[in-house]
C-alpha positions, 0 to 999 in steps of 0.5 A, a space after each residue: 522517530 515520528 509516528 503516522 497512522 494512515 487509512 485509505 478506502 477505495 470503493 470499486 465497481 469491480 468483482 471482489 476476486 479481481 480486486 483481490 488478485 490485483 492487490 495480491 499480485 504486488 510484482 505487477 503494482 509498478 504496471 498500474 500504480 505510477 508511484 511504485 517504482 520497484 516491487 521485488 520479491 526477496 524471499 518466497 513465503 509459504 503456499 499462500 505467501 505468508 513469510 515472503 519478503 518484498 522490497 518496495 521503492 516508492 516515488 512520491 509527489 515530493 522530492 524523496 523516495 521511500 524504500 522498505 522491505 515488507 514481510 507478509 504476516 497474514 494472507 486470507 483471500 478476499 478478506 485481509 492481507 497484512 505485512 510488517 515493514 522495515 527500512 526507511 519506514 517500519 510498522 504494520 500495513 493491512 489491506 481489508 477487503 469487503 463488499 457493500 451493495 455490489 461494490 468492492 471495498 478495499 481499506 488500507 491501514 498503515 501504522 508506521 514510524 519513519 527511520 530517516 533522520 531528516 524526516 524525524 527532525 522536520 516532522 513537526 513542520 513537514 507532517 502536513 506535507 507527508 500526510 498530503 503526499 500519502 493521500 496523493 499516492 494512494 489516490 493514484 493507486 485507486 485510480 490505477 487499479 480502477 483503470 486496470 480493472 475497467 472499473 469506476 473508483 467511487 468517491 
């Protein structure tokens, strides 16, 4: 199994509550994040969403799609949203929210391993492409979120 660690930071000129609401509302990700093909709730969680299970299907800039289920393990409004993925990838994802100088800052950390034979076999050769692909998909998400919120994505 090939292991990966990705970190993405979005800085948006949008109110923190609006940023939180858009990211927490994963069912609507396909409307503003072009690479999210499907976000379907498989199991409801508690009142905050802890314990819920969502199935995601992601298109990529490359030739493949990734499908996995994400179980929500932590929901702390305006602070953190965490989950554990199983499927073609497995591992932990964590959204962290903060504000710096009136700018909403969202950081996503993704610690995963691939569970697809060809990804593991060719990881030594394809790792740079997988890294590039992840960055491109996340950049698109930041741009889509900024457009949704009528905000600017700062670099």
